C-alpha positions in Angstrom: -59.2 81.6 -65.4 -58.2 78.0 -64.8 -55.1 77.7 -62.0 -53.8 75.0 -63.7 -50.3 73.2 -62.2 -47.4 70.4 -63.6 -46.8 67.3 -61.8 -44.3 64.7 -63.0 -45.8 61.3 -61.5 -43.0 58.5 -61.8 -43.7 55.3 -60.3 -41.8 51.7 -60.6 -43.5 48.4 -59.1 -42.6 44.6 -58.5 -38.6 45.7 -58.7 -37.5 41.7 -57.3 -34.4 43.1 -55.7 -33.1 44.0 -59.6 -30.1 46.6 -58.8 -27.8 45.1 -61.3 -27.8 46.7 -64.2 -26.7 44.0 -67.5 -25.6 44.2 -71.0 -28.7 44.1 -73.6 -27.8 43.7 -76.9 -24.5 45.5 -76.7 -26.5 48.1 -74.3 -26.2 48.4 -70.5 -30.4 48.4 -69.3 -32.1 48.5 -66.1 -30.3 48.1 -62.5 -30.9 51.1 -59.6 -28.0 53.0 -60.5 -29.2 54.1 -64.5 -33.2 54.5 -62.9 -31.7 56.7 -59.9 -29.7 59.0 -62.4 -32.9 58.7 -64.0 -35.1 60.0 -61.1 -32.0 62.6 -60.3 -32.5 63.8 -64.2 -36.4 64.0 -64.2 -35.8 66.1 -60.7 -33.6 68.5 -61.8 -35.6 69.4 -65.1 -38.8 69.3 -64.2 -40.8 71.5 -60.9 -43.3 69.6 -59.4 -41.9 65.5 -59.3 -42.8 62.5 -56.7 -41.7 59.0 -57.8 -43.9 56.0 -56.0 -42.8 52.4 -55.7 -46.0 50.0 -55.8 -45.0 47.0 -54.0 -43.0 44.0 -53.9 -39.4 45.7 -53.6 -37.7 42.4 -51.7 -37.2 39.5 -53.6 -35.4 37.9 -56.4 -31.3 39.0 -55.9 -29.0 37.4 -53.5 -28.3 40.8 -52.2 -31.6 40.6 -51.0 -32.4 37.3 -49.7 -28.7 37.7 -47.9 -29.5 40.6 -45.6 -33.4 39.6 -45.3 -34.8 43.1 -47.3 -32.3 45.3 -45.0 -29.8 45.3 -48.6 -32.9 46.7 -50.3 -34.1 49.6 -47.4 -30.8 51.2 -47.5 -30.5 51.0 -51.9 -34.4 52.4 -51.5 -33.4 55.0 -49.2 -30.2 56.0 -51.8 -32.7 56.0 -54.5 -35.6 57.6 -52.2 -38.9 57.1 -53.4 -41.0 59.8 -51.9 -43.8 56.9 -50.7 -44.0 53.2 -51.2 -47.1 51.0 -50.5 -46.6 47.1 -49.6 -46.4 43.8 -52.2 -46.8 40.1 -50.9 -42.7 39.3 -50.9 -42.7 41.9 -48.3 -44.4 39.9 -45.7 -41.8 36.7 -47.1 -39.2 37.6 -43.5 -42.6 37.9 -41.5 -44.7 41.1 -40.7 -42.4 41.4 -37.3 -39.6 41.6 -39.7 -41.5 44.0 -41.8 -42.3 46.3 -39.2 -38.3 46.6 -38.0 -37.6 47.2 -41.9 -40.5 49.9 -41.6 -38.3 51.9 -39.0 -35.0 51.8 -41.4 -36.8 53.3 -44.0 -36.0 57.0 -44.7 -39.3 57.0 -46.6 -43.0 56.7 -45.8 -44.4 53.3 -46.3 -48.2 52.9 -46.5 -50.7 50.5 -46.8 -54.2 50.4 -45.7 -55.3 46.5 -44.7 -53.0 45.2 -42.9 -54.0 44.8 -39.0 -54.2 43.0 -35.6 -57.2 40.5 -35.8 -57.1 41.4 -31.8 -58.4 45.2 -31.9 -58.7 45.7 -35.8 -55.3 47.8 -35.3 -53.5 48.8 -38.6 -49.9 47.8 -38.9 -48.5 50.8 -41.1 -49.5 54.4 -42.0 -52.9 54.2 -44.5 -52.2 56.8 -46.2 -50.1 60.2 -47.0 -50.6 63.4 -48.0 -47.7 64.8 -49.7 -47.5 68.4 -50.4 -45.4 69.7 -53.7 -45.9 72.9 -55.3 -48.6 73.8 -53.9 -50.6 70.9 -54.6 -51.9 68.0 -52.0 -51.6 64.9 -53.5 -53.1 62.3 -51.3 -51.3 58.1 -51.9 -53.7 55.0 -50.3 -52.2 51.5 -49.9 -54.3 48.7 -51.0 -52.9 45.1 -50.8 -56.0 41.9 -50.7 -55.8 38.7 -48.8 -55.6 37.1 -52.4 -52.1 38.1 -53.0 -50.6 37.4 -49.9 -48.9 34.5 -48.7 -46.9 34.5 -45.4 -49.1 36.6 -43.5 -51.9 34.3 -43.5 -49.1 32.1 -40.8 -49.8 34.8 -38.0 -53.3 34.5 -37.0 -52.7 37.4 -35.2 -52.3 39.8 -38.7 -55.7 40.7 -40.7 -56.4 41.5 -44.5 -58.8 42.7 -46.6 -60.2 39.6 -48.5 -61.2 40.9 -51.8 -61.2 44.3 -53.9 -64.6 44.7 -52.8 -63.8 45.5 -49.3 -60.7 47.5 -50.5 -63.4 49.7 -52.1 -65.3 50.3 -48.8 -61.6 50.7 -47.5 -60.9 53.7 -49.9 -64.2 55.3 -49.4 -63.5 55.5 -45.5 -59.7 56.7 -46.6 -61.3 59.6 -48.6 -64.6 60.6 -47.0 -62.2 61.4 -44.3 -59.5 62.7 -45.8 -60.9 65.3 -48.8 -61.5 68.2 -46.4 -57.4 68.6 -46.6 -58.4 70.2 -50.3 -56.6 67.0 -52.3 -56.1 68.0 -55.7 -54.9 64.6 -56.5 -55.6 60.8 -55.1 -53.5 58.4 -56.8 -54.4 54.5 -55.3 -50.7 52.2 -55.3 -51.9 49.1 -54.7 -50.5 45.6 -55.2 -53.4 43.5 -56.4 -53.1 43.0 -60.4 -54.1 44.3 -63.5 -58.1 42.7 -63.7 -58.5 43.0 -60.0 -57.4 46.9 -60.5 -60.1 46.6 -63.0 -62.2 45.6 -60.9 -61.4 48.3 -58.3 -62.0 51.1 -60.2 -65.4 49.7 -61.4 -66.2 49.7 -57.4 -65.3 53.0 -57.2 -67.5 56.1 -56.0 -67.0 58.7 -58.6 -67.4 61.6 -55.4 -64.5 60.3 -53.4 -62.2 61.7 -56.1 -60.1 58.8 -57.3 -57.5 59.8 -59.8 -55.1 57.4 -60.4 -54.6 53.7 -59.8 -50.6 52.3 -60.4 -50.7 48.8 -59.5 -48.4 46.1 -59.1 -48.2 41.8 -58.3 -48.8 40.7 -62.1 -46.2 42.1 -63.7 -48.2 43.6 -67.0 -47.1 45.5 -69.6 -48.9 48.2 -71.0 -48.5 50.8 -73.8 -50.9 53.2 -72.6 -53.5 53.5 -69.2 -56.1 51.1 -69.1 -59.2 53.4 -68.5 -61.6 52.1 -65.7 -64.6 54.6 -64.9 -62.4 57.4 -65.8 -59.6 56.4 -63.9 -56.5 55.6 -65.8 -54.7 52.0 -64.8 -50.7 51.7 -64.9 -48.3 49.6 -64.1 -44.4 49.2 -64.8 -43.8 45.9 -66.0 -41.3 44.5 -63.4 -37.3 44.7 -62.3 -35.7 48.2 -63.0 -35.3 47.8 -66.8 -37.8 50.7 -67.1 -40.1 53.1 -65.5 -43.6 54.9 -65.6 -44.1 58.5 -66.0 -47.0 60.6 -66.0 -47.0 64.0 -66.8 -49.6 66.2 -65.2 -52.0 69.2 -65.2 -53.9 69.2 -62.3 -56.9 72.3 -62.1 -56.0 72.9 -58.4 -59.5 74.7 -58.5 -61.6 71.7 -59.1 -59.2 69.4 -57.3 -58.9 66.7 -60.4 -56.7 66.2 -63.7 -57.2 68.7 -66.5 -54.7 66.3 -68.8 -52.3 63.8 -68.9 -49.3 62.1 -71.0 -48.2 58.6 -69.5 -45.9 56.5 -71.2 -42.7 53.6 -70.4 -39.2 55.1 -70.0 -36.4 52.5 -70.9 -33.9 52.5 -68.2 -30.9 52.2 -70.4 -27.5 53.7 -70.9 -28.4 55.8 -73.7 -31.0 57.9 -72.0 -29.8 57.7 -68.1 -26.8 58.5 -66.2 -25.6 56.4 -63.7 -26.0 57.3 -59.9 -22.1 56.1 -58.9 -22.8 56.1 -54.7 -25.0 54.1 -55.4 -22.9 51.9 -57.2 -20.4 51.7 -54.4 -23.4 51.0 -51.9 -24.4 47.8 -54.2 -21.4 46.6 -54.8 -20.1 46.5 -51.3 -23.3 44.2 -50.6 -22.6 42.4 -53.2 -18.9 41.8 -52.5 -20.1 40.8 -49.4 -22.3 37.8 -50.5 -19.8 37.1 -53.4 -17.8 34.7 -51.4 -20.7 32.4 -50.5 -23.1 32.6 -53.3 -20.3 32.1 -56.0 -20.0 28.0 -54.8 -20.3 26.2 -57.8 -22.9 23.7 -57.5 -23.4 21.4 -61.9 -22.6 21.8 -64.7 -26.0 20.9 -67.5 -26.1 19.8 -70.7 -26.9 23.4 -71.9 -29.0 26.3 -71.1 -32.8 25.8 -70.3 -35.2 28.7 -70.1 -37.9 29.7 -68.7 -39.6 32.7 -70.3 -42.7 32.4 -69.0 -44.7 31.5 -66.5 -48.1 30.2 -67.9 -46.2 27.7 -70.7 -44.4 25.1 -69.8 -41.1 25.8 -69.8 -38.0 23.4 -69.6 -36.7 24.7 -66.7 -40.0 24.0 -64.8 -39.7 20.2 -66.3 -36.6 19.8 -64.9 -37.1 21.3 -61.6 -40.3 19.8 -61.2 -39.1 16.0 -62.0 -36.1 16.8 -59.5 -38.8 16.8 -56.8 -40.7 14.2 -57.9 -38.1 11.9 -58.0 -36.1 12.6 -54.9 -39.2 13.1 -52.6 -40.8 10.0 -53.8 -43.7 11.2 -54.7 -46.2 10.8 -57.9 -47.0 14.2 -58.7 -45.0 17.6 -58.5 -47.3 20.3 -59.0 -44.3 23.4 -59.2 -45.8 26.9 -58.5 -44.8 28.5 -62.1 -43.8 31.8 -60.4 -41.5 30.6 -57.6 -38.7 30.3 -60.5 -37.1 33.5 -61.5 -34.6 33.3 -63.6 -35.4 32.9 -67.4 -32.5 30.7 -67.8 -30.2 28.5 -66.2 -26.8 27.2 -66.8 -24.5 25.5 -68.4 -22.5 26.6 -65.0 -24.4 26.7 -61.8 -23.5 28.6 -59.1 -25.3 29.1 -55.6 -26.1 32.3 -56.9 -27.9 31.0 -59.8 -30.1 28.9 -58.1 -30.7 31.6 -55.6 -31.7 34.0 -58.1 -33.9 30.8 -59.8 -35.1 30.0 -56.6 -35.3 33.1 -53.9 -38.0 31.5 -51.7 -37.2 29.6 -48.5 -40.5 27.3 -48.7 -41.1 23.9 -47.4 -42.5 20.8 -49.2 -45.6 19.4 -48.3 -46.9 15.9 -49.4 -50.7 15.9 -49.9 -53.0 12.6 -51.0 -55.3 12.8 -53.1 -57.9 10.0 -55.4 -57.4 10.7 -58.9 -60.8 12.4 -58.8 -59.6 15.1 -56.4 -56.4 15.2 -59.2 -58.9 16.1 -62.3 -60.5 18.2 -60.3 -57.6 20.6 -59.1 -55.9 20.4 -62.1 -59.2 21.4 -63.8 -59.3 24.0 -61.4 -55.9 25.6 -62.0 -57.5 25.7 -65.9 -60.6 27.3 -65.3 -62.3 29.3 -67.8 -61.3 32.5 -64.9 -58.4 31.5 -64.7 -57.6 31.1 -68.7 -59.0 35.0 -69.2 -57.4 36.9 -66.3 -53.8 35.3 -67.9 -52.0 35.9 -65.0 -53.5 33.3 -62.5 -51.7 30.5 -60.5 -50.1 28.0 -63.3 -48.0 25.2 -62.3 -45.0 23.2 -63.7 -46.1 19.4 -64.1 -43.6 16.2 -63.2 -43.2 13.5 -65.3 -46.5 11.2 -66.4 -48.9 13.5 -66.2 -50.1 14.7 -69.2 -52.7 17.4 -69.5 -54.6 18.9 -72.5 -55.6 22.5 -72.9 -58.2 23.7 -75.0 -58.6 27.8 -75.0 -60.8 27.7 -77.8 -63.0 25.6 -75.2 -62.0 27.5 -71.8 -61.6 23.8 -70.2 -58.9 20.7 -69.6 -60.0 17.8 -72.9 -57.3 15.6 -71.9 -55.5 14.3 -68.8 -53.4 10.6 -68.4 -51.0 9.7 -66.2 -47.9 7.8 -67.0 -50.0 7.4 -70.1 -53.6 6.1 -69.2 -56.5 7.6 -68.2 -56.6 8.5 -64.4 -58.4 6.4 -62.2 -60.7 8.2 -59.9 -59.9 5.5 -57.0 -55.9 5.7 -57.2 -54.3 7.5 -54.2 -51.4 9.5 -55.8 -49.1 11.8 -53.4 -48.7 15.2 -54.6 -46.1 17.7 -54.0 -46.8 21.6 -52.9 -44.5 24.7 -51.7 -46.1 25.9 -48.8 -48.1 29.1 -50.4 -49.8 26.6 -52.3 -50.4 24.4 -49.6 -52.1 27.5 -47.5 -54.2 28.1 -50.0 -55.4 25.1 -51.7 -58.9 26.1 -51.3 -58.4 28.7 -53.6 -55.6 27.7 -56.1 -56.5 23.7 -56.8 -60.3 23.5 -55.3 -59.8 21.4 -52.6 -59.4 21.8 -48.7 -56.5 21.1 -46.9 -58.6 18.7 -44.6 -59.9 16.8 -47.5 -56.2 16.0 -48.7 -55.9 14.9 -44.9 -58.7 12.5 -44.9 -57.0 10.2 -47.8 -53.8 10.1 -45.2 -52.0 12.0 -43.2 -50.2 15.6 -44.5 -46.3 15.4 -44.6 -43.4 18.0 -44.9 -40.8 15.8 -47.0 -38.1 19.5 -47.1 -38.1 22.5 -45.1 -36.6 24.0 -47.7 -37.1 23.8 -50.9 -34.1 25.0 -52.4 -31.6 23.6 -50.2 -33.4 20.0 -51.4 -32.7 21.5 -54.9 -29.0 22.0 -54.1 -28.2 19.0 -53.1 -30.0 17.0 -56.4 -28.3 19.4 -58.6 -24.9 19.0 -56.5 -24.6 15.4 -57.4 -25.5 15.4 -60.8 -23.2 16.4 -64.0 -24.2 17.1 -67.3 -28.4 17.1 -66.8 -30.0 17.6 -69.9 -33.9 18.9 -69.8 -36.8 16.0 -70.2 -38.2 16.9 -73.7 -41.8 15.3 -73.2 -44.3 17.2 -72.8 -46.7 17.8 -70.1 -48.9 20.7 -70.7 -49.9 20.9 -74.0 -52.0 24.1 -75.0 -54.4 24.2 -77.6 -55.5 27.6 -79.3 
């Protein structure tokens, strides 16, 4: 007779400081109060429950930014996950600060790949085995260098390069700890949905990996994507929903007998509130209120940024502000750096901080027309278009790019209405992350750009610069000219 036991596995990812509920269509949605209420409800109703967070608890709100993640750790302590792994934004305040925050956490934070380059010592616990209902569940935390930004600035910090190295590390950990009679093995990854699929295909079935809970790409799924027998899931982004596995585990064979997975909406129709957690959030919110309620400007309307993989109104407006005020020919503004779906008409420092939460520099590089065309072609290379979550950019005015999805390439490029001349020099603005990763993201190295002209930092804080530009303007309108045209 099979020895079967039930386990409920809840999971979140890419919460990005989404602490407060919002009124959507007359109904309160999201926020950690109702999220906590739902988790507590499930813990009361079900016998064996675990809750995991797959990276990027930090960034996206003034509560997080003002207190450099300490507020987030305190809020997460009350949310009480059983385990969390690092995302790329956990490193935004620096690795040393993250190590301090990890000491403040009353829950385990695992990561198998950040290590000191001098002696290969890991910075975090690579895995944890949790016992619940007589079952042992092994969690392993995975990042790759391809999604890290700030850690690359710290020369003593190393990481996996790609999913092949990550798969090998998973194998080492599983080989070392399967003797613990582990009933379920879960990878908590923050490498993106497409990379999760590649990772699943690389894993040796004998290692016993049962589930991959991912993050980074904010992917919406109606059902798990199964690769090599391993279900892969994400819970989109924020706190508007939570992922839920209802599993039946065969503890004789240490494997999944059956499972059901779904996304659960976090809203006032379904979830009770956690009033104690609300009080803590309000304490932090009140402390930041006076500073962040400062009025900056009034726009002519409400402008939107609904998606990062298309040109948007806010993208055009923001890219133009940097271009015109910093003496650039082209501003390549990372689409993912804009974190609000809309802005205006009134703009406060709170709005601006939530729109643009990252303290990045604006760096000027000089490239030839030939190199600029190569960079744009690299952005829209076939594999990037197929992936759907590549690093896209919002373009400043005068640059016009036509992309054919059918042909999987750029079919037209122009600047100020004329073909881009190969030998002309262009002053291009990049944010820190994109400058640090030029070779990977734009197909040209920093050294190649430096041969054309010295590289120069134009603004040490892009958000401070944006604050200054907007505060000098009133009733600013969004540019209507299209710079990035996509054809089916």
